C-alpha positions as CSV (number, residue, x, y, z in Angstrom):
1,M,-30.6,3.3,19.6
2,Q,-29.4,0.0,20.8
3,T,-28.0,-2.9,19.1
4,L,-29.2,-6.3,20.0
5,Q,-27.5,-9.8,19.4
6,I,-29.9,-12.6,19.2
7,S,-29.5,-16.4,18.0
8,D,-30.0,-17.3,14.4
9,E,-32.8,-19.2,15.3
10,A,-34.6,-16.1,17.1
11,A,-33.6,-13.9,14.2
12,S,-35.2,-16.0,11.6
13,N,-38.4,-16.5,13.7
14,L,-38.3,-12.5,14.0
15,S,-37.9,-12.1,10.4
16,Q,-40.8,-14.6,9.8
17,L,-43.3,-12.8,12.0
18,A,-42.7,-9.6,10.7
19,Q,-43.2,-10.8,7.3
20,R,-46.5,-12.4,8.4
21,E,-47.6,-9.0,10.2
22,H,-46.4,-6.9,7.3
23,V,-44.1,-4.9,9.5
24,S,-40.3,-4.4,10.0
25,S,-38.4,-6.5,12.4
26,T,-38.0,-3.0,14.4
27,E,-41.7,-2.4,14.3
28,L,-42.3,-6.1,15.7
29,I,-39.9,-5.7,18.4
30,E,-41.4,-2.3,19.7
31,L,-45.0,-3.8,19.5
32,L,-43.8,-6.5,21.6
33,I,-42.2,-4.7,23.8
34,K,-45.1,-2.4,24.3
35,K,-47.7,-5.2,24.7
36,H,-45.2,-6.8,27.3
37,S,-45.3,-3.7,29.3
38,E,-48.9,-3.3,29.2
39,E,-49.1,-7.1,30.4
40,L,-47.0,-6.2,33.3
41,R,-48.7,-3.2,34.3
42,R,-52.0,-5.2,34.2
43,H,-50.6,-7.7,36.4
44,S,-49.3,-5.4,39.0
45,G,-51.1,-4.6,42.0
46,Q,-50.3,-8.1,43.5
47,L,-50.5,-8.8,47.1
48,S,-46.9,-9.0,47.4
49,D,-46.6,-5.3,45.7
50,F,-48.4,-3.8,48.8
51,A,-45.9,-5.4,51.4
52,G,-44.7,-2.8,53.9
53,I,-47.5,-0.3,53.0
54,L,-49.7,-0.8,56.2
55,A,-46.7,-0.9,58.4
56,G,-47.5,2.4,60.0
57,S,-51.1,1.5,60.0
58,P,-53.0,1.9,63.4
59,S,-54.1,-1.9,63.0
60,F,-50.5,-3.0,63.2
61,T,-48.9,-0.4,65.9
62,E,-51.9,0.0,68.4
63,S,-53.2,-3.0,70.4
64,P,-55.8,-5.1,68.6
65,L,-57.8,-5.0,71.4
66,D,-58.4,-1.5,71.9
67,I,-59.0,-1.1,68.2
68,Q,-61.9,-3.5,68.5
69,K,-63.4,-2.0,71.6
70,A,-63.1,1.4,69.9
71,M,-65.0,0.3,67.1
72,R,-67.7,-1.3,69.3
73,N,-68.1,1.8,71.2
74,E,-68.8,3.7,68.0
75,W,-72.3,2.5,68.2
76,D,-73.2,3.6,71.7
């Protein structure tokens, strides 16, 4: 268990939202954290997340001209 300190305004908003949703403040916070985590997971996979993954790829370590010639020669 952890104790959080929030502003009086945030506490008031939390209380109002919890009453509107018919849940406790604790349940509402847990639900919001869960939804936020799911949203973050949905948005992961952005291009910046893949930085460095292709560093060992032949496309970046070999001669681009040699790779192109090899691809063209596949049909010979």
